[in-house]
N, C-alpha and C positions, 0 to 999 in steps of 0.2 A: 624043205620048204616047197620045192617044185612039185613033189609028190602030193603034198597037202592040197595045193592049188588044183592039180589035175584030178584028184579024188573029189574035190568039192564041186567041180564043174557040172556033173549030172544033177546034183542037189539044187544048184542055182537054176539050171535049165527047167527042172520040174516046178520049182516055186514061182518063177517069173514068166516062164513060157518063152524066154529069150535065151539064145545061146551066147556064150562068151566069144569074143573075137579070137580067132586062132592066131598063134604066134607065127610070124613069118620067118623066113630064113635069116634075114638081117637081124631080127630080134634075138635069134638063137646064137648068131655068130659074134655079136658085140661083146658079151662077157668073155668069150674065148679069146677074141682079139685083144681085149684089155689085159687079160692074163699074160698073153704072149708079149705084149708091150712092156709090162712091168718086169718080166724076166729079162727082156732085152735091155731095158734101162739099167737093171741091177748088174748085168754083165759089164756094160760099158762104164758104169760108175765105180764098181768095186773090184770085180774079178780081173778085168783087163789091166788096170794100172798096177795091181799087185803082181801079176805075172811079169810085167815090164820091169818092175823094181827088182824082182827075184833074178831076172835074166841079167840085169846090170850088176847085181851083187856077185853072181857067179863069174862074170867076166873079171870083176875086180879081184875076186879070190884067186882066180887062175893067174893073175898078174902079180901076186904078192911076191916080194923079194925079201931076203934076209935083211933085217934092220928096220922093216916097217913096223909101226905100232898098230895093234889090233885090239878090239873089244869083242869078247865072246857073248853068246846069248845069255850066259850066266852072269855077266857083268865083270868078268875078270879081264884086266888090261895087262898088256905086256908087249915086249919086243920080240919079233920073230927071230929065232936062233937057228932053226933047222927046218927044212921042208923035205918031206918024203911023200911020194905019190898022193895019198889022200889024208896025210897026217902032218900037222904042223906043231913044232915044239916052240914054246915061247918062254922068255925069261921074265918073271915078274919083278917088280921093284923091291919087294920085301925079301931080303936075304938072297936075292938072285936065284929064286927057286925055278927049276925047269919043269914045265907042265906041257903035256902033249894033248892035242885036240884033233878031232876030225875037222876037215875044212868046212863041213856043213854047220859047225858050231860058231862060226865067225859071223858077227852081226855088223861090225863097223871096221873100216880100214882107214888108218891115218898114215899116209905115205911119209917116209922119213924126209927130212929137209936136207937137201944137198948143199953143203957149205961151199961157197965160192972161193 
């Protein structure tokens, strides 16, 4: 669009005898500043809270103990039976099946209730 306007300026000048007002520095910077503002707003509205949520989940995953109930990203629920480095083995409620997952596959952690 800007190229069309710039290309049409000589035609307007020849037809009317008047030249178009030139764009100032501020007129050029406003669209760029608006674009930067939109990206900044997008960062603070969506990206930053997501990173904070991921950091909290990683802390919770590192604090998992045997007996906690978890839900995986695939929707499988179970009780933690064994923890090795980056792998967690859970027991599902159906026939007490043992299933192993990477820690990154955990989406929700439900801490076990401690009986008094």
